[in-house]
N, C-alpha and C positions, 0 to 999 in steps of 0.2 A: 835784269829784273825791275826796272822801271817800267822797260814797255810792255813785261808780261803782265805789271799792276794795270796800267795805263789799257792794255787790251780789255783785260778782265772787268776795268769799271764803264768803258766803252758800253754804249745800249746796254746797259744791266739793268733794264726794265724789260728791255723785250727778251733778254737771256734769261730773265726770273721767270716770266710770261711762260716762255715755251719750258722750263721745266717743270711748273706745275702742269700743263697741261700731258706733261709725257708722264709725269705721275701719275694722272687721273687715269691716263690711257692703259697705263700698265695694272692699275686696282682691277680697271673694268675687265682687260683681259682675264685678269688671274680669278677675279670672280666669276666669271663666266667658265672656266674650267673646273672650278672648286664651289660650286654655289652653296648655300645652306639648304639643306634640306632635313626632312623629317621620317621617320622610321617608327616600328612597333617593335618589338622584342620580349620576348618571356625571359624573367630572372627568376631565380629562387628566392624562396624567405627566411629569414633565421629570424629566431625569438630570443632576446635579451633578456637579464635581470629578473627571471624567473625565480620564486623565494624556494626556498628548501620546504620541503612539506606538500608542493602542490604541483601539479601535472597537467599538461595540458592535454584533453580526451582527443581533440581531432586540432591539426593545422596544415592548413593549405601548405601544398609545396612550392608553387609559385605564382606571382599575378603577371600581368602584360603591363609595359611601360611606354608610355611616347618618347620618344627622345630625339632633341633638335641640335641640328650643329652640322658644321664643314661636312659636305660628301664626301671627302677622302677619310675622314675621322670617323663618320657613322659607317660606312661599308664596311669596315676594316674592326670594328666593335663585336667582341661575343657576350654571351649571357655571362659568362663567368668576370667581366668587368665588370658586371654592378650588381650589387645584393640589394635585395629589400630588407627594412630591419623593422621588427615590430618589439616595442617594448613592453615589458608587463612590469616596471618597476612601482605601480603604482598601484597594483593588483595583490592585495596580502590575505585572500579568505576564495574560497570556490564559488564558483556563479557563472554566469554567461556575461559577456563582455564585447563590446565592438571596441576595437582600437585601431590608431592609425597606421598605414602603412609607409614607413619613413624610405625614400631613395637617393641616394648621393650620386649625384652624376659626373662623369669621367669631364677632366678638365676639357674648355673651348666647348662644351654641351650644356643642354638644357634641358630637365625633364618638363612635357607639357603635358602629359596626364598619366596615372596609374589606376589600372583596373584590376579589381577595385582598391580603392582609394582605402574602404576600411575592410575590416576582418572579422566577423563574427565567430569567439572560440569561449569552449565551455572549459574552465578550470576546474580540477579534483582535487579531492587530499591525497594523497601519496599513503595507502596503509600498509600494514606489514602481516601475514598471516605467514600460520606455520603448517608444515601439510608433510603428512607422512611419504615416502619414497614409494614407490610402486613397480612393476618391473612388467615386460613382456621377453620372452625368450624368442632368439630365432636360430633355428637348426635340431639337432638331436646330436647327441652325446656318440661317441664312437659305438658298435654296437657291440652290445652284450654292459655296456656302463648306463647308469643313470644317476639323477642326483639325488642325492642322500635328504635330503632335504632344501626347504627353500631358499634362495639368494639372500646373504646377510648383508645390510648394508651398513658405512659408517661414514657419514651420520646418518641414522634410519628417518631423521626429520629435517627438513632443508625451510627457509624462511624466502617466501615469494613476496614481492616488494611492486606495487605499482598502483593505479586508477582504480576505486571502488569497481568500476562498470568491465575492468581488463577482468580483474580478479574473480568477478561472479560468473563468466565466460570459462573459465578452468576448470575442467572436469578431475585432473590428477597431474602429480609430476612422476614422470617414468622414465626409466632407465630401460634402454634396448640393450639386452645382453645375449653377444652371438656365442652359441655353446655349439656351434657345428664341429664336427670330430673330434671333440677333445674325448680326452682319455687320463686325465689328473685332475688334482684341486686347483681353481683356477682363482687368483685374488688381482685385482687391477683398478685402475682409477679409470671411471667410465662418465663421460656428460650426461647432465638429467637434464629433463624440457618440460615445458607446461604445454597440454593438450588440451583440446576442446572435448565436447560430447562427439564429434566426430572425426576425432584422432589428428585433425590440423595442430601443428606448432603454435602456441601463442607468444609472440616474439617481443610484446610491447611489457613485459614484466621482466624484473633483474631477479635472479635466482641465486641466493647466500647459502652454502655453497655452490657451485653448477656444476663442481665435481666430485664423486663420493667414492669411497675404498668400497668394492664388491668382491666378496668371498662367495666360491662353489665347491661343495663338498661333492665326491662322486662315489660312487659302490659298485661293483661287478653285480651283475644281475637287474632286475626289477623289481620294482613297488608293486603290491597287489592293494585293491579297494574292492569292496563291497557295495556292491550298487543298486537302489530300487530300480525296478523293470517299469517304464514308461512307455505304453503303448500308442506307435502315433497314428491317430485317425485322422482319415480325411473322408471329404463327402458329408450327406448328411441323409438319415433316414426317410422314409417314405413321406410325405406330407401326412399330417395328423398323430408322427411317432417322432418318439427320442429317446434318446440313451439314455435308460434309466440308472447302470452297472456295468463298468468294464471289469475282469478281473484276469491277473494272468498268473500261470505257473509254469516256473515258479514265478515268486514278485521280486527275487534278489537274484543278482547271479555276482561273483568274483571274477573280475577281469585282473591283467598284470601289463605293464607297459612302461615308456619312458616316462621318468616324474613328470617332464616337460610339458606330458601331454593329457597324463591321469590326473594330475593337479587341481585343473580347473572344472574333471567332470564333476556333475553333483547326481545326477540319475542316467540311466540303459535305456536308449529309445532302440523302437523296435523299428524295423522296415516299414512303411505305410501299408494302412489297412485298410480299404476301400469297402464304407458302408453306406455308398451313394444306394439309395432307394429300398433299403431291407426294411422289412415289417416282422419279423421274426428273429429269436436271437441265432447268433453267427460265432462258430466257432473256427478259429484257424489256427495252425503253426506258423511261426513266421520266427526267424533268425536277429540277434540282435543288431543293430546298425554301427557298427566300429570302427572308427578311424581308424587309419593305418599308422601302424604302432602299437596298438593294442590288441591284446588276446585274451579270449576265456580260458582260465585257470581250469588245468587237465582235473577230469571229475565233473565238473560243469556241466548242464545241457545246454545244448548248442541249439535247439530249435524249444522257441517259448508259446504255449497252450495259452493262447486269449479266446475270451470270452466276453463279445460283447450282447448285454442284452437289450432289448427296445420295449419301451409301452406304449401304448395308444396315449398321444394328451387328451387331459381333463380340462377340460375349459367351462366358465361361467358365461349365462347367458342370462338379460332381464327379458320378461314378459312383459308387457303392459297392457290394463284397457281389461282385463278379464271378468267376465260377469259372475257374481255370485248369486247361487240360488239355493232358495231354501228346500230341508231335506226333512222327512216326518213330520211334517205339516198336516193337520188334522184335514179333509179336504170342504169342511165346514168352516174353515180361518182361512182368511187372507192376510197379507203382510206387506211391508215397506222394508225395506233394506238398506240402511244409508255407513257409508258408502257404498253405492250397488257395484264397482267396480274396483278391483284391486290390482296391484304391482308384486310378480312375484320374480325371484330370482332361485335359477336352478343351474345344475351343473353334472357332466357327465362326458363320455368319450365325444370326441371331435365328430364323428360320425352322425352322431346320435343327434346331438347340440343343432349341429349346422341344419338340419332337418324339422327341428322341434317350431312350432308356430303355437299361439295364442288357442286356437281352435282345437288343441290335443291337448288341452289342460281343463279338467272341470275342479271348480270351487264352488264349495256349496258349506253350508251352515246348517247345523244339527238342531232340534229343540228337546229340551228335557222337559220343559214347564211352560203348556200351551196357553195359563190363565194370567201369566205377565203380561202386561199391557205393553212393557218398553224391557227391553234385556239385552244385555252386552254379549255376545258370542264369537266364539274364536271361531276363525276360517280355516277349514280344511280344504287339500288337493287329492285329487289323483291324477299320479302322473304317469307316463308310461313305462315300462321296464328300461330301466338303466339308465335312467334319470333319478337324481337327489334334490332332493329340496333344501335350499341354502336359507330362502327369508322370504315373509310374505308381508307386504307393507299396504295397509295395516292389517296388524296380526288379528285385531276384532273389529267387529261392526257392528250397530245397532238396530234391533230388528223391532220396528213395531208393529204389534198385533191388532189386528181388524178383526174384530169378533160378530 
């Protein structure tokens, strides 16, 4: 034991120095194998402490962070091991805010950068709106069966809860009901959803309740419906003409069919009637355009006589700077007319008005008393056949008689 102690203490300074250099060498070698590195990684964002009654309009899904640490840790790091936090604890009302993104690094690592370090968010109030449940039918019942009435819902109204901007985009709360091949009354619970004007589901709202009890009653046979006939017109009459009246005989037809198809029809269109380029009354017999599953009731006519009446377009035109001439004036008397030109507005068929020029109009004044030196006289005009006078400006002129 004494010998071991003497061996240990012998040349102790050299042995300690050797140990120090060995440690340094080990650290150098270890550091070369596992150096400190930096990398960027996308991480998800989470919001916390948002007050009840408030909702975030838009919230970014992730941010990018720079993280520094030993190579073996950084290389094995996944995005779900780091979480970005946005704290809404100081937000108490709606508005637009800039909030800091807080990131907690894993052990033995350091966050060097957060991009972006702040996010801009708009906070809105949570609103509640009561909306009636509507429906869409998928398919048709078994042949020979039809719906007795519209589907019934319990409850018939639901609440939608969400931001004002989201509620504004909702067109309806709809329940899709598959009635394909059913032949008996139906009663079941179905989910409802909010949709926009394009029929796309709006998922950013809460619906209470989101399930409703749907009841459907069936009957044998098909319901009938009296519909107004509405001729479908395509094309346009010739230039200068317009459709003045459309008549159909009969103007109503009774049809029958499955309730799911007949309930939404408000009128009965004909197949398209082409009026392109017509200049006179057109009369044709055409069938109605019936969707599959709809039929004309026995005893009703199957061809509709459609009469399309056209007229020439009546347009107005202003003719300016038309000279006013004296009429019935004694050859021994001269006169001066103020103003000596007028503007007139006329109307007529397009084909006549288009060709009309100021030189085609004769404007004049007649005298009843040639002994007044100064007199106010109404202007009169002569117009071509088929042209009507609308207005003369001015209607009266002053005539100065020079005897």
